[in-house]
N, C-alpha and C positions, 0 to 999 in steps of 0.2 A: 235921698240922694238918687236912688235907683229909678225913681219915678221920673227925675229930670232926664236922666239919660234915656230912658224909654221914649219920652215925649221928643227928644231931639232926634232920635233914630227914625221915628215915625215921620217927622217932619222932612228929614233927610230923604227918606223914601219917597215921600209924596213929590218933593221938589225933583227928585230924580225922574221920577214918573212923568212929571209934567214937562221936563226939559227933553226927554225921550219923544214925547209927542211932538213938541215943537220941532226937534230936529227932524223927525220923519216928514213933518209938513214942509220944512225947508228943503228937504231932500227932493220931495215931489215937485216943488216949485222950481228947483233948480233943474231938474230932468226936463220939466215942460220948457223952460226957456232955452236950455241947452239944446233941445230938439228943434226948437225953432230957428235959433241961430245956425244950426248945422244945415237945416233945410235952406235957409237964405243964402248961406255961403255956397252950398252946392249949385242951387239955381244961378247964381252970379257966375260961377265958374263955367257952368254949362253954356250960359249966354256968351261969355267971353271966348270961350272954345268954339262956339258956333260962328261967331263973328270973325275970328282968325281964320277958321277953315274957310269960309266964304271968301275973304280977302285973298288967302292963299290961293284958292281955286281959280280966281280971277287973274291973279298974277302969274300963274304957272306958264302961260304961253310966253309971256316977256322974259321970264327966268330961263326957260329952255333956250330962246333964241340967244340970250346973253351967253348962257353956257356954251353953245355951239360957236359963238364969235370968239370965246376965250379958248376954247379948244383948238380951233383952226389957228389962231395966233400963236399958241403953244407949239403946234406942229411946225409952223414957218419959222419960228424962232427959238430952237431947243436951248441954246446957250443962254439967252436972256431968261428963259424960263427957269433954268437950273439957278441963275444967280438970284433971281427973285425967290425962288424957294429957299436957298440958303440964307438969304437975309431974314426971311420970315422965321426960319427955324432958329436963327441966332436971336431973334427978338424974343421968340417965346421961351427959349432957354435962359435968356437974361432976366426976364420977368420972373421965371420960376425960382432962379437961384438968388435974385435980389429979395424975395420974401423970406427966406431963410436966415 
C-alpha cells in the first residue's frame, strides 16, 4: 500500500509542476497582450485628445466672442440675469434632490 501512495504523490508533484509551468506561460502571454491593449488604448486616447484640442483651439475665437456678448447682455439686464441664475440653480437643486 505504501508504494501506491508514493506513486500518487510523485504523479501529483509532476502535475503541479506542469501546471505551474503552464500558468507561468499564460501569465507571460497575458502580460504581452495586456501591454499591447494598454498601448493601443493610450494611443487612441492621445489621438482623441489631440483632435479635441485642435477643435477647441479653432473654436476659441467664436467662444470668446459669444462670451463677450453674454457678458454685455448680463450687464445691460441685471434683473433678467439674476432671474435666469435662480431658475438654473433651482433646476440643478431639483435634479440633485430627485436622485436621492
